PLY file of the C-alpha trace (Angstrom):
ply
format ascii 1.0
element vertex 61
property float x
property float y
property float z
element edge 60
property int vertex1
property int vertex2
end_header
-6.54 -44.45 32.27
-6.67 -42.75 35.46
-5.30 -42.63 38.82
-8.23 -42.33 41.13
-7.38 -41.49 44.91
-9.74 -42.28 48.00
-10.34 -43.14 51.56
-11.93 -46.68 52.16
-14.83 -46.95 55.17
-12.17 -47.26 57.66
-10.87 -43.79 56.65
-7.69 -45.27 54.42
-6.34 -44.06 51.87
-6.16 -46.59 48.76
-5.88 -45.64 44.79
-7.24 -47.74 41.67
-6.37 -47.40 38.10
-9.29 -47.20 35.91
-9.50 -47.69 31.80
-11.49 -45.38 30.09
-14.09 -48.05 29.58
-14.48 -47.58 33.73
-13.36 -50.81 34.51
-10.48 -50.79 37.48
-7.43 -52.64 36.07
-5.39 -52.54 39.02
-5.61 -51.30 42.64
-3.74 -50.63 46.40
-4.17 -54.40 48.07
-3.71 -52.32 50.91
-5.25 -48.79 52.72
-2.81 -46.50 53.47
-2.70 -44.51 56.65
-1.21 -41.44 55.11
-2.19 -39.77 51.75
1.64 -38.85 50.87
2.15 -42.89 51.32
-0.52 -43.73 48.97
0.54 -40.97 46.16
4.21 -42.44 46.50
2.39 -46.80 45.83
0.86 -44.50 42.27
4.75 -43.53 41.55
6.20 -46.78 41.98
2.86 -48.22 39.55
3.89 -45.71 37.01
7.49 -46.34 37.15
7.20 -49.65 36.63
6.65 -49.81 32.42
10.31 -50.58 32.56
8.81 -53.91 34.55
10.36 -57.21 32.85
7.33 -59.52 31.47
8.44 -63.36 32.76
5.70 -66.19 31.46
5.11 -68.21 34.74
3.79 -70.93 32.89
7.47 -71.79 31.75
8.59 -72.00 35.32
9.24 -75.58 36.59
6.99 -75.85 39.86
0 1
1 2
2 3
3 4
4 5
5 6
6 7
7 8
8 9
9 10
10 11
11 12
12 13
13 14
14 15
15 16
16 17
17 18
18 19
19 20
20 21
21 22
22 23
23 24
24 25
25 26
26 27
27 28
28 29
29 30
30 31
31 32
32 33
33 34
34 35
35 36
36 37
37 38
38 39
39 40
40 41
41 42
42 43
43 44
44 45
45 46
46 47
47 48
48 49
49 50
50 51
51 52
52 53
53 54
54 55
55 56
56 57
57 58
58 59
59 60
């Protein structure tokens, strides 16, 4: 997989995560003004590998 850093049509910085077959499996939900902030967003996603998985179908609404 790879992270792609790019600028959107309004000039904001965004990222997306692609699998080897080219499918996008995650992306930044919003644009960043600064490239550094976008890179920080990528770092946060990379660091979330230890995040718990919570099965919300077992939660009572």
